[in-house]
C-alpha positions in Angstrom: -23.5 142.5 55.9 -20.8 145.1 55.2 -17.7 143.8 53.4 -15.1 143.2 55.2 -12.0 145.3 55.3 -9.3 144.0 54.0 -5.0 145.5 54.6 -5.5 147.5 51.3 -8.3 149.1 53.1 -6.0 150.7 55.8 -3.9 153.7 55.8 -2.6 153.9 58.8 -2.6 152.3 62.1 -1.5 154.9 65.5 -1.7 154.2 69.3 -0.7 157.3 71.2 -0.1 156.9 74.6 2.5 160.5 75.3 -0.2 162.3 76.2 -0.8 163.5 80.5 -4.4 164.6 81.3 -6.1 162.7 83.6 -9.3 164.7 82.1 -10.8 163.3 79.1 -12.9 166.1 76.9 -8.7 167.5 77.7 -7.5 164.9 76.4 -9.6 163.9 73.7 -9.1 167.5 72.8 -5.6 167.1 72.5 -5.4 164.0 70.7 -6.6 165.6 68.1 -3.9 167.1 67.5 -2.0 163.7 67.4 -4.1 162.3 64.8 -1.8 162.5 61.1 -4.8 163.2 58.5 -3.8 164.2 54.6 -6.3 162.7 53.1 -10.0 162.4 52.8 -13.1 161.2 52.1 -12.2 158.1 54.9 -13.3 155.9 57.3 -12.1 156.3 61.7 -12.1 154.1 64.2 -10.8 154.6 67.7 -9.9 152.8 70.2 -9.6 154.1 74.1 -8.2 152.7 76.5 -9.4 153.8 79.8 -7.7 153.3 83.6 -10.0 153.4 86.4 -9.5 152.4 90.1 -11.2 152.1 93.9 -10.6 155.4 95.9 -9.7 153.0 99.1 -8.5 149.8 98.1 -5.8 151.3 95.2 -7.2 148.6 92.4 -6.7 149.5 89.0 -8.2 147.8 86.2 -7.8 148.6 82.5 -11.2 148.9 80.5 -11.6 149.4 76.2 -14.1 152.0 74.7 -14.3 151.4 70.6 -15.7 153.9 68.9 -17.6 152.8 65.8 -15.8 153.6 62.4 -17.4 156.6 60.8 -17.0 158.2 57.7 -15.2 161.7 57.9 -16.0 163.2 53.9 -14.3 166.5 54.6 -11.6 168.1 57.1 -14.1 170.3 58.5 -16.6 167.0 59.5 -13.7 166.2 62.1 -15.6 168.5 64.6 -18.7 166.5 64.7 -16.5 163.5 65.0 -14.6 164.7 67.6 -17.8 165.4 69.5 -19.3 162.6 69.1 -16.2 160.4 70.3 -16.4 163.3 73.6 -20.1 162.5 73.7 -20.2 159.2 73.4 -16.9 157.9 76.0 -18.0 160.0 78.7 -21.6 158.1 78.5 -19.5 154.7 78.8 -18.0 155.5 81.3 -21.0 157.0 83.0 -22.7 153.5 82.1 -18.7 151.8 83.3 -19.4 153.2 87.0 -23.0 153.0 87.9 -22.3 149.2 87.4 -21.6 148.7 91.3 -18.1 147.5 91.0 -17.0 151.0 93.3 -14.0 151.6 90.0 -14.3 154.8 88.8 -12.7 156.7 86.1 -9.0 157.2 86.7 -7.5 158.5 83.2 -6.9 157.4 79.3 -3.9 155.1 78.5 -3.5 155.1 75.2 -6.1 155.8 72.5 -5.6 153.4 69.0 -6.7 155.4 66.0 -7.1 153.1 62.7 -7.5 155.3 59.3 -9.7 153.2 56.6 -9.8 153.7 52.3 -13.1 154.9 52.0 -14.4 155.5 48.9 -17.7 156.8 47.4 -20.2 154.8 46.3 -21.7 154.4 42.8 -25.2 156.1 41.9 -28.0 153.4 43.2 -30.5 154.5 45.9 -30.9 156.4 48.3 -27.3 158.1 50.5 -28.2 160.1 53.2 -26.3 163.1 53.5 -23.4 164.1 55.8 -24.8 167.4 56.6 -28.0 169.6 56.5 -28.7 171.8 53.7 -32.2 173.6 52.5 -30.6 174.3 49.3 -30.1 170.5 48.2 -32.9 167.5 47.7 -31.8 164.2 48.8 -34.8 162.1 47.4 -35.2 159.2 49.4 -35.3 156.0 47.3 -34.5 153.6 49.5 -36.2 150.6 47.5 -35.4 151.6 43.9 -32.0 152.3 42.0 -33.1 154.8 40.3 -31.8 158.0 42.0 -31.0 160.1 38.2 -34.8 160.2 37.5 -35.7 161.3 40.8 -33.1 164.0 40.5 -34.5 165.1 37.4 -38.4 164.8 38.1 -37.7 166.8 41.3 -35.9 169.6 39.5 -38.9 169.8 36.7 -42.1 169.4 39.1 -41.1 170.6 42.0 -43.5 170.6 44.8 -43.6 172.9 48.0 -43.5 170.5 51.2 -42.1 167.0 51.4 -39.7 167.4 48.8 -37.4 164.2 49.2 -40.8 161.9 48.9 -40.5 160.2 45.6 -44.4 159.5 46.0 -44.4 163.4 44.5 -42.1 162.1 42.1 -44.0 158.5 40.5 -47.3 160.1 38.4 -43.9 162.2 36.6 -42.1 159.3 36.1 -42.9 158.9 32.4 -42.3 162.1 31.2 -38.9 161.1 30.7 -37.5 158.5 27.8 -35.0 156.4 29.9 -35.2 153.0 27.3 -32.0 152.3 27.0 -30.4 153.2 30.1 -30.0 150.5 32.4 -29.8 151.4 36.8 -27.8 152.5 37.9 -26.8 155.4 35.5 -23.4 155.3 34.9 -22.2 159.0 35.0 -21.4 158.8 31.2 -25.0 158.1 30.2 -26.4 161.4 32.0 -26.9 163.2 28.3 -29.2 160.5 27.2 -32.8 161.1 28.9 -35.4 163.5 26.2 -35.1 166.3 28.5 -32.7 168.6 27.9 -32.9 172.0 30.0 -30.1 172.5 32.1 -29.4 171.3 35.5 -28.9 173.0 38.5 -27.6 171.9 41.7 -30.1 171.5 43.8 -31.0 167.9 43.1 -28.3 165.6 43.6 -27.7 162.3 42.9 -25.0 160.4 44.5 
């Protein structure tokens, strides 16, 4: 279970309701300029209030789409966040209209934006990357806290296929002395491994 957010976690909470644009995609593209973000990383939570109407009786109702809170690490990740928001919101609208109620999407009335603090986790187990890279080996140690050890072994004993699999490095586990070092390894303890080779950034331990 994820820890509950406290008021201290909230950076800002804003309601935007001054965009006059009936098209959902164009609306969200205009929304980007309204959301002020001056620190990274952070979590973003979006709640969209939309109006649906019947074409004949002119009845109108409001419904709310709640986009899952997403971690955004850098400015460059924002485009992916907004693209995902557009895709999921339009899918939600389609599902709403397919219920057979006779109500069709009319417009977005307002958007609630919540920004939360996000802190990098300390070195421990496997954490998926927020981007794709052929130059980084992110060993998928999902069942232990030995990411530091597996990262070093991935460098010292490179493999050709499935570089992310822990099983490729198990046979070399005793090649490095971790005596007196507790997992997860704190940054100040990095110099205690037996191997003294200079490591590059091809292997990571988040």
